mmCIF file of the N, C-alpha and C atoms, coordinates in Angstrom:
data_MODEL
# 
_entry.id   MODEL 
# 
loop_
_atom_site.group_PDB 
_atom_site.id 
_atom_site.type_symbol 
_atom_site.label_atom_id 
_atom_site.label_alt_id 
_atom_site.label_comp_id 
_atom_site.label_asym_id 
_atom_site.label_entity_id 
_atom_site.label_seq_id 
_atom_site.pdbx_PDB_ins_code 
_atom_site.Cartn_x 
_atom_site.Cartn_y 
_atom_site.Cartn_z 
_atom_site.occupancy 
_atom_site.B_iso_or_equiv 
_atom_site.pdbx_formal_charge 
_atom_site.auth_seq_id 
_atom_site.auth_comp_id 
_atom_site.auth_asym_id 
_atom_site.auth_atom_id 
_atom_site.pdbx_PDB_model_num 
ATOM 1   N N  . MET A 1 1  ? 14.739  2.674   41.826  1.00 0.00 ? 1  MET A N  1 
ATOM 2   C CA . MET A 1 1  ? 15.041  1.152   41.673  1.00 0.00 ? 1  MET A CA 1 
ATOM 3   C C  . MET A 1 1  ? 16.714  1.480   42.053  1.00 0.00 ? 1  MET A C  1 
ATOM 4   N N  . ASP A 1 2  ? 16.993  0.406   42.763  1.00 0.00 ? 2  ASP A N  1 
ATOM 5   C CA . ASP A 1 2  ? 18.350  0.459   43.086  1.00 0.00 ? 2  ASP A CA 1 
ATOM 6   C C  . ASP A 1 2  ? 18.780  -1.180  42.831  1.00 0.00 ? 2  ASP A C  1 
ATOM 7   N N  . LEU A 1 3  ? 19.576  -1.154  41.703  1.00 0.00 ? 3  LEU A N  1 
ATOM 8   C CA . LEU A 1 3  ? 20.517  -2.264  41.454  1.00 0.00 ? 3  LEU A CA 1 
ATOM 9   C C  . LEU A 1 3  ? 21.743  -2.478  41.911  1.00 0.00 ? 3  LEU A C  1 
ATOM 10  N N  . GLY A 1 4  ? 21.743  -3.515  42.657  1.00 0.00 ? 4  GLY A N  1 
ATOM 11  C CA . GLY A 1 4  ? 23.070  -4.134  43.335  1.00 0.00 ? 4  GLY A CA 1 
ATOM 12  C C  . GLY A 1 4  ? 24.057  -4.918  42.353  1.00 0.00 ? 4  GLY A C  1 
ATOM 13  N N  . TRP A 1 5  ? 25.142  -5.318  42.918  1.00 0.00 ? 5  TRP A N  1 
ATOM 14  C CA . TRP A 1 5  ? 26.024  -6.269  42.111  1.00 0.00 ? 5  TRP A CA 1 
ATOM 15  C C  . TRP A 1 5  ? 25.261  -7.668  41.524  1.00 0.00 ? 5  TRP A C  1 
ATOM 16  N N  . PRO A 1 6  ? 24.679  -8.064  42.381  1.00 0.00 ? 6  PRO A N  1 
ATOM 17  C CA . PRO A 1 6  ? 23.931  -9.597  42.036  1.00 0.00 ? 6  PRO A CA 1 
ATOM 18  C C  . PRO A 1 6  ? 23.235  -9.488  40.880  1.00 0.00 ? 6  PRO A C  1 
ATOM 19  N N  . GLU A 1 7  ? 22.207  -8.092  40.779  1.00 0.00 ? 7  GLU A N  1 
ATOM 20  C CA . GLU A 1 7  ? 21.176  -8.023  39.549  1.00 0.00 ? 7  GLU A CA 1 
ATOM 21  C C  . GLU A 1 7  ? 22.038  -7.645  38.424  1.00 0.00 ? 7  GLU A C  1 
ATOM 22  N N  . LEU A 1 8  ? 23.152  -6.994  38.444  1.00 0.00 ? 8  LEU A N  1 
ATOM 23  C CA . LEU A 1 8  ? 23.828  -6.384  37.310  1.00 0.00 ? 8  LEU A CA 1 
ATOM 24  C C  . LEU A 1 8  ? 25.023  -7.527  36.858  1.00 0.00 ? 8  LEU A C  1 
ATOM 25  N N  . LEU A 1 9  ? 25.176  -8.399  37.638  1.00 0.00 ? 9  LEU A N  1 
ATOM 26  C CA . LEU A 1 9  ? 25.982  -9.738  37.031  1.00 0.00 ? 9  LEU A CA 1 
ATOM 27  C C  . LEU A 1 9  ? 25.112  -10.419 36.580  1.00 0.00 ? 9  LEU A C  1 
ATOM 28  N N  . ILE A 1 10 ? 23.569  -10.696 36.948  1.00 0.00 ? 10 ILE A N  1 
ATOM 29  C CA . ILE A 1 10 ? 22.855  -11.284 36.049  1.00 0.00 ? 10 ILE A CA 1 
ATOM 30  C C  . ILE A 1 10 ? 22.419  -10.710 34.689  1.00 0.00 ? 10 ILE A C  1 
ATOM 31  N N  . ILE A 1 11 ? 22.296  -9.676  34.725  1.00 0.00 ? 11 ILE A N  1 
ATOM 32  C CA . ILE A 1 11 ? 22.009  -8.866  33.453  1.00 0.00 ? 11 ILE A CA 1 
ATOM 33  C C  . ILE A 1 11 ? 23.060  -8.933  32.624  1.00 0.00 ? 11 ILE A C  1 
ATOM 34  N N  . ALA A 1 12 ? 24.133  -9.013  33.130  1.00 0.00 ? 12 ALA A N  1 
ATOM 35  C CA . ALA A 1 12 ? 25.619  -9.115  32.195  1.00 0.00 ? 12 ALA A CA 1 
ATOM 36  C C  . ALA A 1 12 ? 25.532  -10.531 31.511  1.00 0.00 ? 12 ALA A C  1 
ATOM 37  N N  . VAL A 1 13 ? 25.133  -11.462 32.477  1.00 0.00 ? 13 VAL A N  1 
ATOM 38  C CA . VAL A 1 13 ? 25.339  -12.853 32.058  1.00 0.00 ? 13 VAL A CA 1 
ATOM 39  C C  . VAL A 1 13 ? 23.995  -13.094 30.855  1.00 0.00 ? 13 VAL A C  1 
ATOM 40  N N  . VAL A 1 14 ? 22.845  -12.398 31.085  1.00 0.00 ? 14 VAL A N  1 
ATOM 41  C CA . VAL A 1 14 ? 21.799  -12.647 30.088  1.00 0.00 ? 14 VAL A CA 1 
ATOM 42  C C  . VAL A 1 14 ? 22.072  -12.020 28.759  1.00 0.00 ? 14 VAL A C  1 
ATOM 43  N N  . VAL A 1 15 ? 22.697  -10.704 28.803  1.00 0.00 ? 15 VAL A N  1 
ATOM 44  C CA . VAL A 1 15 ? 23.209  -9.999  27.811  1.00 0.00 ? 15 VAL A CA 1 
ATOM 45  C C  . VAL A 1 15 ? 24.260  -10.873 27.149  1.00 0.00 ? 15 VAL A C  1 
ATOM 46  N N  . VAL A 1 16 ? 25.433  -11.227 27.595  1.00 0.00 ? 16 VAL A N  1 
ATOM 47  C CA . VAL A 1 16 ? 26.390  -12.143 26.966  1.00 0.00 ? 16 VAL A CA 1 
ATOM 48  C C  . VAL A 1 16 ? 25.576  -13.613 26.191  1.00 0.00 ? 16 VAL A C  1 
ATOM 49  N N  . LEU A 1 17 ? 24.701  -14.191 26.728  1.00 0.00 ? 17 LEU A N  1 
ATOM 50  C CA . LEU A 1 17 ? 23.931  -15.210 26.365  1.00 0.00 ? 17 LEU A CA 1 
ATOM 51  C C  . LEU A 1 17 ? 23.306  -14.856 25.015  1.00 0.00 ? 17 LEU A C  1 
ATOM 52  N N  . LEU A 1 18 ? 22.449  -13.925 25.401  1.00 0.00 ? 18 LEU A N  1 
ATOM 53  C CA . LEU A 1 18 ? 21.635  -13.395 24.357  1.00 0.00 ? 18 LEU A CA 1 
ATOM 54  C C  . LEU A 1 18 ? 22.661  -13.245 22.887  1.00 0.00 ? 18 LEU A C  1 
ATOM 55  N N  . PHE A 1 19 ? 23.617  -12.215 23.231  1.00 0.00 ? 19 PHE A N  1 
ATOM 56  C CA . PHE A 1 19 ? 24.331  -11.564 21.729  1.00 0.00 ? 19 PHE A CA 1 
ATOM 57  C C  . PHE A 1 19 ? 25.472  -12.564 21.368  1.00 0.00 ? 19 PHE A C  1 
ATOM 58  N N  . GLY A 1 20 ? 26.099  -13.431 22.498  1.00 0.00 ? 20 GLY A N  1 
ATOM 59  C CA . GLY A 1 20 ? 27.255  -13.951 22.293  1.00 0.00 ? 20 GLY A CA 1 
ATOM 60  C C  . GLY A 1 20 ? 28.550  -13.095 22.651  1.00 0.00 ? 20 GLY A C  1 
ATOM 61  N N  . SER A 1 21 ? 29.320  -13.890 22.920  1.00 0.00 ? 21 SER A N  1 
ATOM 62  C CA . SER A 1 21 ? 30.599  -12.726 23.188  1.00 0.00 ? 21 SER A CA 1 
ATOM 63  C C  . SER A 1 21 ? 31.460  -12.213 22.012  1.00 0.00 ? 21 SER A C  1 
ATOM 64  N N  . LYS A 1 22 ? 31.318  -12.986 20.845  1.00 0.00 ? 22 LYS A N  1 
ATOM 65  C CA . LYS A 1 22 ? 32.045  -12.158 19.508  1.00 0.00 ? 22 LYS A CA 1 
ATOM 66  C C  . LYS A 1 22 ? 30.963  -10.580 18.955  1.00 0.00 ? 22 LYS A C  1 
ATOM 67  N N  . LYS A 1 23 ? 29.778  -10.889 19.411  1.00 0.00 ? 23 LYS A N  1 
ATOM 68  C CA . LYS A 1 23 ? 28.908  -9.743  18.584  1.00 0.00 ? 23 LYS A CA 1 
ATOM 69  C C  . LYS A 1 23 ? 29.015  -8.774  19.644  1.00 0.00 ? 23 LYS A C  1 
ATOM 70  N N  . LEU A 1 24 ? 29.161  -8.992  21.103  1.00 0.00 ? 24 LEU A N  1 
ATOM 71  C CA . LEU A 1 24 ? 29.219  -8.073  22.094  1.00 0.00 ? 24 LEU A CA 1 
ATOM 72  C C  . LEU A 1 24 ? 29.625  -6.933  21.858  1.00 0.00 ? 24 LEU A C  1 
ATOM 73  N N  . PRO A 1 25 ? 30.930  -6.797  21.420  1.00 0.00 ? 25 PRO A N  1 
ATOM 74  C CA . PRO A 1 25 ? 31.492  -5.202  21.131  1.00 0.00 ? 25 PRO A CA 1 
ATOM 75  C C  . PRO A 1 25 ? 30.901  -4.636  20.026  1.00 0.00 ? 25 PRO A C  1 
ATOM 76  N N  . ASP A 1 26 ? 30.251  -5.327  18.769  1.00 0.00 ? 26 ASP A N  1 
ATOM 77  C CA . ASP A 1 26 ? 29.255  -4.681  17.933  1.00 0.00 ? 26 ASP A CA 1 
ATOM 78  C C  . ASP A 1 26 ? 28.311  -4.020  18.607  1.00 0.00 ? 26 ASP A C  1 
ATOM 79  N N  . VAL A 1 27 ? 27.593  -4.437  19.473  1.00 0.00 ? 27 VAL A N  1 
ATOM 80  C CA . VAL A 1 27 ? 26.257  -4.323  19.666  1.00 0.00 ? 27 VAL A CA 1 
ATOM 81  C C  . VAL A 1 27 ? 26.586  -2.995  20.741  1.00 0.00 ? 27 VAL A C  1 
ATOM 82  N N  . THR A 1 28 ? 27.632  -3.090  21.566  1.00 0.00 ? 28 THR A N  1 
ATOM 83  C CA . THR A 1 28 ? 27.611  -1.997  22.231  1.00 0.00 ? 28 THR A CA 1 
ATOM 84  C C  . THR A 1 28 ? 28.363  -0.656  21.468  1.00 0.00 ? 28 THR A C  1 
ATOM 85  N N  . ARG A 1 29 ? 28.915  -0.911  20.708  1.00 0.00 ? 29 ARG A N  1 
ATOM 86  C CA . ARG A 1 29 ? 29.461  0.064   19.825  1.00 0.00 ? 29 ARG A CA 1 
ATOM 87  C C  . ARG A 1 29 ? 28.258  0.581   18.864  1.00 0.00 ? 29 ARG A C  1 
ATOM 88  N N  . SER A 1 30 ? 27.126  0.106   18.591  1.00 0.00 ? 30 SER A N  1 
ATOM 89  C CA . SER A 1 30 ? 26.259  0.447   17.624  1.00 0.00 ? 30 SER A CA 1 
ATOM 90  C C  . SER A 1 30 ? 25.285  1.154   19.236  1.00 0.00 ? 30 SER A C  1 
ATOM 91  N N  . ILE A 1 31 ? 25.175  0.635   20.144  1.00 0.00 ? 31 ILE A N  1 
ATOM 92  C CA . ILE A 1 31 ? 24.474  1.453   21.445  1.00 0.00 ? 31 ILE A CA 1 
ATOM 93  C C  . ILE A 1 31 ? 25.105  3.057   21.502  1.00 0.00 ? 31 ILE A C  1 
ATOM 94  N N  . GLY A 1 32 ? 26.339  2.907   21.557  1.00 0.00 ? 32 GLY A N  1 
ATOM 95  C CA . GLY A 1 32 ? 27.068  3.782   21.768  1.00 0.00 ? 32 GLY A CA 1 
ATOM 96  C C  . GLY A 1 32 ? 26.567  4.841   20.412  1.00 0.00 ? 32 GLY A C  1 
ATOM 97  N N  . LYS A 1 33 ? 26.898  4.733   19.173  1.00 0.00 ? 33 LYS A N  1 
ATOM 98  C CA . LYS A 1 33 ? 26.615  5.496   18.212  1.00 0.00 ? 33 LYS A CA 1 
ATOM 99  C C  . LYS A 1 33 ? 25.068  6.126   18.513  1.00 0.00 ? 33 LYS A C  1 
ATOM 100 N N  . SER A 1 34 ? 24.254  5.189   18.475  1.00 0.00 ? 34 SER A N  1 
ATOM 101 C CA . SER A 1 34 ? 22.701  5.812   18.856  1.00 0.00 ? 34 SER A CA 1 
ATOM 102 C C  . SER A 1 34 ? 22.424  6.504   19.563  1.00 0.00 ? 34 SER A C  1 
ATOM 103 N N  . MET A 1 35 ? 23.214  6.440   20.900  1.00 0.00 ? 35 MET A N  1 
ATOM 104 C CA . MET A 1 35 ? 23.267  7.492   22.192  1.00 0.00 ? 35 MET A CA 1 
ATOM 105 C C  . MET A 1 35 ? 23.708  8.755   21.558  1.00 0.00 ? 35 MET A C  1 
ATOM 106 N N  . ARG A 1 36 ? 24.993  8.527   21.025  1.00 0.00 ? 36 ARG A N  1 
ATOM 107 C CA . ARG A 1 36 ? 25.757  9.845   20.614  1.00 0.00 ? 36 ARG A CA 1 
ATOM 108 C C  . ARG A 1 36 ? 24.494  10.888  19.411  1.00 0.00 ? 36 ARG A C  1 
ATOM 109 N N  . ILE A 1 37 ? 24.004  10.207  18.562  1.00 0.00 ? 37 ILE A N  1 
ATOM 110 C CA . ILE A 1 37 ? 23.196  10.450  17.667  1.00 0.00 ? 37 ILE A CA 1 
ATOM 111 C C  . ILE A 1 37 ? 21.862  11.339  18.124  1.00 0.00 ? 37 ILE A C  1 
ATOM 112 N N  . LEU A 1 38 ? 21.143  10.466  19.272  1.00 0.00 ? 38 LEU A N  1 
ATOM 113 C CA . LEU A 1 38 ? 20.137  10.891  20.050  1.00 0.00 ? 38 LEU A CA 1 
ATOM 114 C C  . LEU A 1 38 ? 20.763  12.281  20.968  1.00 0.00 ? 38 LEU A C  1 
ATOM 115 N N  . LYS A 1 39 ? 21.943  11.991  21.418  1.00 0.00 ? 39 LYS A N  1 
ATOM 116 C CA . LYS A 1 39 ? 22.393  13.376  22.202  1.00 0.00 ? 39 LYS A CA 1 
ATOM 117 C C  . LYS A 1 39 ? 22.484  14.460  21.290  1.00 0.00 ? 39 LYS A C  1 
ATOM 118 N N  . THR A 1 40 ? 22.887  14.407  20.055  1.00 0.00 ? 40 THR A N  1 
ATOM 119 C CA . THR A 1 40 ? 23.012  15.653  19.186  1.00 0.00 ? 40 THR A CA 1 
ATOM 120 C C  . THR A 1 40 ? 21.663  16.025  18.751  1.00 0.00 ? 40 THR A C  1 
ATOM 121 N N  . GLU A 1 41 ? 20.874  15.216  18.221  1.00 0.00 ? 41 GLU A N  1 
ATOM 122 C CA . GLU A 1 41 ? 19.631  15.524  17.728  1.00 0.00 ? 41 GLU A CA 1 
ATOM 123 C C  . GLU A 1 41 ? 18.752  16.445  19.014  1.00 0.00 ? 41 GLU A C  1 
ATOM 124 N N  . ILE A 1 42 ? 18.790  15.773  20.280  1.00 0.00 ? 42 ILE A N  1 
ATOM 125 C CA . ILE A 1 42 ? 18.553  16.693  21.358  1.00 0.00 ? 42 ILE A CA 1 
ATOM 126 C C  . ILE A 1 42 ? 18.880  17.986  21.739  1.00 0.00 ? 42 ILE A C  1 
ATOM 127 N N  . LYS A 1 43 ? 20.144  18.162  21.513  1.00 0.00 ? 43 LYS A N  1 
ATOM 128 C CA . LYS A 1 43 ? 20.978  19.299  21.810  1.00 0.00 ? 43 LYS A CA 1 
ATOM 129 C C  . LYS A 1 43 ? 20.330  20.421  20.538  1.00 0.00 ? 43 LYS A C  1 
ATOM 130 N N  . GLY A 1 44 ? 20.235  19.849  19.523  1.00 0.00 ? 44 GLY A N  1 
ATOM 131 C CA . GLY A 1 44 ? 19.856  20.958  18.261  1.00 0.00 ? 44 GLY A CA 1 
ATOM 132 C C  . GLY A 1 44 ? 18.215  21.019  18.303  1.00 0.00 ? 44 GLY A C  1 
ATOM 133 N N  . LEU A 1 45 ? 17.673  20.067  19.056  1.00 0.00 ? 45 LEU A N  1 
ATOM 134 C CA . LEU A 1 45 ? 16.127  20.808  19.079  1.00 0.00 ? 45 LEU A CA 1 
ATOM 135 C C  . LEU A 1 45 ? 15.936  21.816  20.094  1.00 0.00 ? 45 LEU A C  1 
ATOM 136 N N  . HIS A 1 46 ? 16.975  21.727  21.277  1.00 0.00 ? 46 HIS A N  1 
ATOM 137 C CA . HIS A 1 46 ? 17.214  22.690  22.198  1.00 0.00 ? 46 HIS A CA 1 
ATOM 138 C C  . HIS A 1 46 ? 17.604  24.098  21.580  1.00 0.00 ? 46 HIS A C  1 
ATOM 139 N N  . ASP A 1 47 ? 18.681  24.034  20.691  1.00 0.00 ? 47 ASP A N  1 
ATOM 140 C CA . ASP A 1 47 ? 19.180  25.099  20.219  1.00 0.00 ? 47 ASP A CA 1 
ATOM 141 C C  . ASP A 1 47 ? 18.035  25.950  19.379  1.00 0.00 ? 47 ASP A C  1 
ATOM 142 N N  . ASP A 1 48 ? 16.983  24.966  18.442  1.00 0.00 ? 48 ASP A N  1 
ATOM 143 C CA . ASP A 1 48 ? 16.366  25.669  17.973  1.00 0.00 ? 48 ASP A CA 1 
ATOM 144 C C  . ASP A 1 48 ? 15.159  25.965  18.546  1.00 0.00 ? 48 ASP A C  1 
ATOM 145 N N  . GLU A 1 49 ? 15.238  25.858  19.625  1.00 0.00 ? 49 GLU A N  1 
ATOM 146 C CA . GLU A 1 49 ? 13.712  26.304  20.477  1.00 0.00 ? 49 GLU A CA 1 
ATOM 147 C C  . GLU A 1 49 ? 13.498  27.974  20.553  1.00 0.00 ? 49 GLU A C  1 
ATOM 148 N N  . PRO A 1 50 ? 15.174  28.668  20.779  1.00 0.00 ? 50 PRO A N  1 
ATOM 149 C CA . PRO A 1 50 ? 14.745  30.098  21.097  1.00 0.00 ? 50 PRO A CA 1 
ATOM 150 C C  . PRO A 1 50 ? 14.441  30.544  19.600  1.00 0.00 ? 50 PRO A C  1 
ATOM 151 N N  . ALA A 1 51 ? 15.373  30.571  18.603  1.00 0.00 ? 51 ALA A N  1 
ATOM 152 C CA . ALA A 1 51 ? 14.963  30.511  17.398  1.00 0.00 ? 51 ALA A CA 1 
ATOM 153 C C  . ALA A 1 51 ? 13.520  30.628  16.761  1.00 0.00 ? 51 ALA A C  1 
ATOM 154 N N  . ALA A 1 52 ? 12.931  29.420  17.148  1.00 0.00 ? 52 ALA A N  1 
ATOM 155 C CA . ALA A 1 52 ? 11.594  29.618  16.730  1.00 0.00 ? 52 ALA A CA 1 
ATOM 156 C C  . ALA A 1 52 ? 10.772  30.360  17.461  1.00 0.00 ? 52 ALA A C  1 
ATOM 157 N N  . ALA A 1 53 ? 10.783  30.682  19.018  1.00 0.00 ? 53 ALA A N  1 
ATOM 158 C CA . ALA A 1 53 ? 9.975   31.260  19.387  1.00 0.00 ? 53 ALA A CA 1 
ATOM 159 C C  . ALA A 1 53 ? 10.077  32.547  19.314  1.00 0.00 ? 53 ALA A C  1 
ATOM 160 N N  . ALA A 1 54 ? 11.044  33.105  18.617  1.00 0.00 ? 54 ALA A N  1 
ATOM 161 C CA . ALA A 1 54 ? 11.114  34.687  18.069  1.00 0.00 ? 54 ALA A CA 1 
ATOM 162 C C  . ALA A 1 54 ? 10.146  34.882  16.963  1.00 0.00 ? 54 ALA A C  1 
ATOM 163 N N  . PRO A 1 55 ? 9.925   36.024  17.226  1.00 0.00 ? 55 PRO A N  1 
ATOM 164 C CA . PRO A 1 55 ? 8.420   36.597  16.126  1.00 0.00 ? 55 PRO A CA 1 
ATOM 165 C C  . PRO A 1 55 ? 9.394   36.748  14.881  1.00 0.00 ? 55 PRO A C  1 
ATOM 166 N N  . THR A 1 56 ? 8.687   36.631  13.829  1.00 0.00 ? 56 THR A N  1 
ATOM 167 C CA . THR A 1 56 ? 9.373   36.748  12.726  1.00 0.00 ? 56 THR A CA 1 
ATOM 168 C C  . THR A 1 56 ? 8.970   38.356  12.097  1.00 0.00 ? 56 THR A C  1 
ATOM 169 N N  . ALA A 1 57 ? 9.557   38.811  11.206  1.00 0.00 ? 57 ALA A N  1 
ATOM 170 C CA . ALA A 1 57 ? 9.534   40.493  11.009  1.00 0.00 ? 57 ALA A CA 1 
ATOM 171 C C  . ALA A 1 57 ? 8.530   40.394  9.628   1.00 0.00 ? 57 ALA A C  1 
ATOM 172 N N  . ALA A 1 58 ? 7.377   40.090  9.299   1.00 0.00 ? 58 ALA A N  1 
ATOM 173 C CA . ALA A 1 58 ? 6.751   39.793  8.074   1.00 0.00 ? 58 ALA A CA 1 
ATOM 174 C C  . ALA A 1 58 ? 5.657   41.154  8.362   1.00 0.00 ? 58 ALA A C  1 
ATOM 175 N N  . PRO A 1 59 ? 5.827   41.667  7.099   1.00 0.00 ? 59 PRO A N  1 
ATOM 176 C CA . PRO A 1 59 ? 4.939   42.764  6.767   1.00 0.00 ? 59 PRO A CA 1 
ATOM 177 C C  . PRO A 1 59 ? 3.322   42.365  7.032   1.00 0.00 ? 59 PRO A C  1 
ATOM 178 N N  . THR A 1 60 ? 2.777   43.247  7.675   1.00 0.00 ? 60 THR A N  1 
ATOM 179 C CA . THR A 1 60 ? 1.331   42.878  8.114   1.00 0.00 ? 60 THR A CA 1 
ATOM 180 C C  . THR A 1 60 ? 0.056   43.908  7.449   1.00 0.00 ? 60 THR A C  1 
ATOM 181 N N  . ALA A 1 61 ? 0.656   44.591  6.533   1.00 0.00 ? 61 ALA A N  1 
ATOM 182 C CA . ALA A 1 61 ? -0.375  46.049  6.088   1.00 0.00 ? 61 ALA A CA 1 
ATOM 183 C C  . ALA A 1 61 ? -0.976  45.141  5.049   1.00 0.00 ? 61 ALA A C  1 
ATOM 184 N N  . ALA A 1 62 ? -0.472  44.198  4.094   1.00 0.00 ? 62 ALA A N  1 
ATOM 185 C CA . ALA A 1 62 ? -1.310  43.644  3.337   1.00 0.00 ? 62 ALA A CA 1 
ATOM 186 C C  . ALA A 1 62 ? -1.941  42.477  3.361   1.00 0.00 ? 62 ALA A C  1 
ATOM 187 N N  . LEU A 1 63 ? -2.201  42.235  4.681   1.00 0.00 ? 63 LEU A N  1 
ATOM 188 C CA . LEU A 1 63 ? -3.133  41.337  5.438   1.00 0.00 ? 63 LEU A CA 1 
ATOM 189 C C  . LEU A 1 63 ? -4.650  42.005  5.544   1.00 0.00 ? 63 LEU A C  1 
ATOM 190 N N  . PRO A 1 64 ? -5.655  41.162  5.089   1.00 0.00 ? 64 PRO A N  1 
ATOM 191 C CA . PRO A 1 64 ? -7.083  42.176  5.333   1.00 0.00 ? 64 PRO A CA 1 
ATOM 192 C C  . PRO A 1 64 ? -7.222  41.734  6.987   1.00 0.00 ? 64 PRO A C  1 
ATOM 193 N N  . PRO A 1 65 ? -7.996  42.708  7.670   1.00 0.00 ? 65 PRO A N  1 
ATOM 194 C CA . PRO A 1 65 ? -8.309  42.421  8.795   1.00 0.00 ? 65 PRO A CA 1 
ATOM 195 C C  . PRO A 1 65 ? -8.836  41.127  9.281   1.00 0.00 ? 65 PRO A C  1 
ATOM 196 N N  . ALA A 1 66 ? -8.621  40.542  10.298  1.00 0.00 ? 66 ALA A N  1 
ATOM 197 C CA . ALA A 1 66 ? -9.107  39.245  10.854  1.00 0.00 ? 66 ALA A CA 1 
ATOM 198 C C  . ALA A 1 66 ? -10.568 39.089  10.885  1.00 0.00 ? 66 ALA A C  1 
ATOM 199 N N  . ASP A 1 67 ? -11.545 40.263  11.326  1.00 0.00 ? 67 ASP A N  1 
ATOM 200 C CA . ASP A 1 67 ? -12.587 40.047  11.218  1.00 0.00 ? 67 ASP A CA 1 
ATOM 201 C C  . ASP A 1 67 ? -13.421 40.382  10.135  1.00 0.00 ? 67 ASP A C  1 
ATOM 202 N N  . ALA A 1 68 ? -12.855 40.783  8.974   1.00 0.00 ? 68 ALA A N  1 
ATOM 203 C CA . ALA A 1 68 ? -13.304 41.204  7.398   1.00 0.00 ? 68 ALA A CA 1 
ATOM 204 C C  . ALA A 1 68 ? -13.538 39.800  7.125   1.00 0.00 ? 68 ALA A C  1 
ATOM 205 N N  . SER A 1 69 ? -14.998 39.559  6.450   1.00 0.00 ? 69 SER A N  1 
ATOM 206 C CA . SER A 1 69 ? -15.419 38.292  5.494   1.00 0.00 ? 69 SER A CA 1 
ATOM 207 C C  . SER A 1 69 ? -15.313 38.727  4.319   1.00 0.00 ? 69 SER A C  1 
ATOM 208 N N  . PRO A 1 70 ? -15.097 37.686  3.520   1.00 0.00 ? 70 PRO A N  1 
ATOM 209 C CA . PRO A 1 70 ? -14.903 37.710  2.021   1.00 0.00 ? 70 PRO A CA 1 
ATOM 210 C C  . PRO A 1 70 ? -16.199 38.246  1.412   1.00 0.00 ? 70 PRO A C  1 
ATOM 211 N N  . ALA A 1 71 ? -16.688 38.846  0.435   1.00 0.00 ? 71 ALA A N  1 
ATOM 212 C CA . ALA A 1 71 ? -17.465 39.205  -0.303  1.00 0.00 ? 71 ALA A CA 1 
ATOM 213 C C  . ALA A 1 71 ? -18.410 37.938  -0.643  1.00 0.00 ? 71 ALA A C  1 
ATOM 214 N N  . THR A 1 72 ? -19.713 37.801  -0.555  1.00 0.00 ? 72 THR A N  1 
ATOM 215 C CA . THR A 1 72 ? -20.348 36.521  -1.265  1.00 0.00 ? 72 THR A CA 1 
ATOM 216 C C  . THR A 1 72 ? -20.845 37.044  -2.488  1.00 0.00 ? 72 THR A C  1 
ATOM 217 N N  . PRO A 1 73 ? -20.583 36.147  -3.524  1.00 0.00 ? 73 PRO A N  1 
ATOM 218 C CA . PRO A 1 73 ? -21.143 36.731  -4.779  1.00 0.00 ? 73 PRO A CA 1 
ATOM 219 C C  . PRO A 1 73 ? -22.762 36.228  -4.559  1.00 0.00 ? 73 PRO A C  1 
ATOM 220 N N  . ALA A 1 74 ? -23.184 36.934  -5.731  1.00 0.00 ? 74 ALA A N  1 
ATOM 221 C CA . ALA A 1 74 ? -25.024 37.018  -5.850  1.00 0.00 ? 74 ALA A CA 1 
ATOM 222 C C  . ALA A 1 74 ? -25.357 35.694  -5.971  1.00 0.00 ? 74 ALA A C  1 
ATOM 223 N N  . ALA A 1 75 ? -26.609 35.192  -5.481  1.00 0.00 ? 75 ALA A N  1 
ATOM 224 C CA . ALA A 1 75 ? -27.026 33.967  -5.946  1.00 0.00 ? 75 ALA A CA 1 
ATOM 225 C C  . ALA A 1 75 ? -27.244 33.649  -7.593  1.00 0.00 ? 75 ALA A C  1 
ATOM 226 N N  . SER A 1 76 ? -26.976 32.639  -7.828  1.00 0.00 ? 76 SER A N  1 
ATOM 227 C CA . SER A 1 76 ? -26.865 32.473  -9.056  1.00 0.00 ? 76 SER A CA 1 
ATOM 228 C C  . SER A 1 76 ? -28.733 32.160  -9.417  1.00 0.00 ? 76 SER A C  1 
ATOM 229 N N  . ALA A 1 77 ? -29.071 31.880  -10.836 1.00 0.00 ? 77 ALA A N  1 
ATOM 230 C CA . ALA A 1 77 ? -30.103 31.764  -11.034 1.00 0.00 ? 77 ALA A CA 1 
ATOM 231 C C  . ALA A 1 77 ? -30.869 30.756  -10.873 1.00 0.00 ? 77 ALA A C  1 
ATOM 232 N N  . ALA A 1 78 ? -30.087 29.337  -10.858 1.00 0.00 ? 78 ALA A N  1 
ATOM 233 C CA . ALA A 1 78 ? -30.664 28.061  -10.388 1.00 0.00 ? 78 ALA A CA 1 
ATOM 234 C C  . ALA A 1 78 ? -30.948 28.063  -9.003  1.00 0.00 ? 78 ALA A C  1 
ATOM 235 N N  . GLU A 1 79 ? -30.159 29.061  -7.869  1.00 0.00 ? 79 GLU A N  1 
ATOM 236 C CA . GLU A 1 79 ? -30.877 29.278  -6.706  1.00 0.00 ? 79 GLU A CA 1 
ATOM 237 C C  . GLU A 1 79 ? -31.805 30.395  -6.283  1.00 0.00 ? 79 GLU A C  1 
ATOM 238 N N  . ARG A 1 80 ? -31.826 31.012  -7.072  1.00 0.00 ? 80 ARG A N  1 
ATOM 239 C CA . ARG A 1 80 ? -33.375 31.885  -7.230  1.00 0.00 ? 80 ARG A CA 1 
ATOM 240 C C  . ARG A 1 80 ? -34.349 31.517  -7.693  1.00 0.00 ? 80 ARG A C  1 
ATOM 241 N N  . THR A 1 81 ? -34.520 30.343  -8.549  1.00 0.00 ? 81 THR A N  1 
ATOM 242 C CA . THR A 1 81 ? -35.848 29.794  -8.907  1.00 0.00 ? 81 THR A CA 1 
ATOM 243 C C  . THR A 1 81 ? -36.256 29.179  -7.800  1.00 0.00 ? 81 THR A C  1 
ATOM 244 N N  . ASP A 1 82 ? -37.607 28.708  -7.879  1.00 0.00 ? 82 ASP A N  1 
ATOM 245 C CA . ASP A 1 82 ? -38.277 28.256  -6.735  1.00 0.00 ? 82 ASP A CA 1 
ATOM 246 C C  . ASP A 1 82 ? -38.686 26.733  -7.450  1.00 0.00 ? 82 ASP A C  1 
ATOM 247 N N  . VAL A 1 83 ? -38.376 25.716  -7.079  1.00 0.00 ? 83 VAL A N  1 
ATOM 248 C CA . VAL A 1 83 ? -38.756 24.424  -7.846  1.00 0.00 ? 83 VAL A CA 1 
ATOM 249 C C  . VAL A 1 83 ? -39.854 23.752  -6.770  1.00 0.00 ? 83 VAL A C  1 
ATOM 250 N N  . ARG A 1 84 ? -40.891 23.647  -7.443  1.00 0.00 ? 84 ARG A N  1 
ATOM 251 C CA . ARG A 1 84 ? -42.088 22.976  -6.585  1.00 0.00 ? 84 ARG A CA 1 
ATOM 252 C C  . ARG A 1 84 ? -42.155 21.596  -6.775  1.00 0.00 ? 84 ARG A C  1 
# 
């Protein structure tokens, strides 16, 4: 999408009409702050990626094997009775 001078001028006029000439500096300042915050958050996400990908050094000896199933308790008396 290629915007030329006429399109940019029309967009600028619409923005001035929407927000007014007095509020325009506040609006542009708010947009600038939002863009800076977004940029720092994205940079923070990129900085966190390598640390999150690194494996943690947790001891695995205390964990049961993955294929071991927990012991099942004996059936209770209510389950053993045959109700007809």
